[in-house]
C-alpha positions as CSV (number, residue, x, y, z in Angstrom):
1,M,82.4,104.2,122.8
2,Q,84.0,101.2,121.2
3,K,85.4,101.3,117.7
4,N,85.0,98.4,115.4
5,I,88.2,97.2,113.7
6,I,86.6,94.9,111.1
7,P,84.0,96.2,108.7
8,K,80.4,95.0,109.1
9,T,79.0,95.8,105.6
10,I,79.8,94.0,102.4
11,L,80.9,97.3,100.9
12,G,83.4,97.9,103.7
13,K,84.8,94.4,103.4
14,W,85.2,94.8,99.6
15,S,86.9,98.1,100.2
16,V,89.4,96.7,102.7
17,G,90.0,93.6,100.5
18,L,90.7,95.7,97.3
19,N,93.2,97.9,99.1
20,A,94.8,95.0,100.8
21,F,95.2,93.4,97.4
22,F,96.7,96.7,96.1
23,L,99.2,96.9,99.0
24,I,100.3,93.3,98.8
25,V,100.9,93.4,95.0
26,I,102.8,96.6,95.2
27,I,105.0,95.4,98.1
28,I,105.7,92.1,96.3
29,S,106.5,93.9,93.1
30,I,108.9,96.3,94.7
31,T,110.6,93.5,96.6
32,L,111.0,91.5,93.3
33,V,112.5,94.5,91.5
34,N,114.5,96.4,94.2
35,G,115.1,93.7,96.8
36,L,115.8,90.6,94.8
37,G,116.6,91.9,91.4
38,I,114.5,89.3,89.7
39,L,112.3,91.6,87.6
40,S,112.7,95.1,86.1
41,Y,110.4,98.1,85.9
42,D,111.0,98.1,82.2
43,D,109.3,94.7,81.7
44,H,105.7,94.4,80.4
45,W,104.5,92.9,83.7
46,W,104.8,96.3,85.3
47,D,102.7,97.9,82.5
48,V,99.9,95.5,83.2
49,T,100.1,95.2,87.0
50,V,100.1,98.9,87.8
51,P,96.8,99.8,86.1
52,I,95.0,96.8,87.5
53,V,96.1,97.4,91.1
54,F,95.6,101.2,90.9
55,L,92.0,100.7,89.6
56,A,91.4,98.2,92.5
57,S,92.6,100.8,95.0
58,I,90.4,103.5,93.5
59,A,87.4,101.1,93.5
60,G,88.3,100.4,97.2
61,F,88.3,104.1,97.9
62,V,84.8,104.6,96.3
63,L,83.4,101.5,98.1
64,G,84.9,102.6,101.4
65,T,83.4,106.1,101.0
66,I,80.0,104.6,100.3
67,A,80.4,102.2,103.3
68,I,81.2,105.1,105.6
69,R,78.1,107.0,104.4
70,K,76.1,103.8,105.2
71,K,77.4,103.9,108.8
72,D,80.3,101.4,108.6
73,H,82.7,103.3,110.8
74,S,85.4,100.6,111.3
75,V,89.1,101.4,111.5
76,L,89.9,99.3,108.5
77,V,87.4,101.1,106.3
78,Y,88.8,104.5,107.2
79,S,92.4,103.1,106.6
80,S,91.2,101.8,103.2
81,V,89.8,105.2,102.3
82,V,93.1,106.8,103.2
83,V,95.1,104.4,101.1
84,G,92.7,105.0,98.2
85,L,93.0,108.7,98.5
86,L,96.8,108.5,98.6
87,T,96.6,106.4,95.4
88,I,94.4,108.9,93.7
89,L,96.7,111.8,94.7
90,F,99.8,109.8,93.6
91,I,98.6,109.6,90.0
92,P,98.7,113.3,89.1
93,L,101.5,114.2,91.5
94,H,103.8,111.5,90.2
95,S,103.6,112.9,86.7
96,L,105.0,116.2,88.0
97,F,108.3,114.6,89.0
98,I,109.0,112.2,86.1
99,N,112.4,112.9,84.5
100,D,112.1,110.9,81.2
């Protein structure tokens, strides 16, 4: 049995694209803050960026789940669903450990 790596359905492709967008933006943001020191987490760009990319990841999770139900069993779709699930779990769990 051969596993497909690339999704075949439009929903699967959107799911992978949205979660790839999420990961790329988060990696670039963390690099600009922690690695290069150009930006700060206290700036307004972070307040705008986080909700947009988190919503994109959650939408990717939903689309990936629908794609799997429609028989798109590619590796990237399953990876996208895992990233989306971790994003959803991060939201309530992060608030448990904030020390403001």
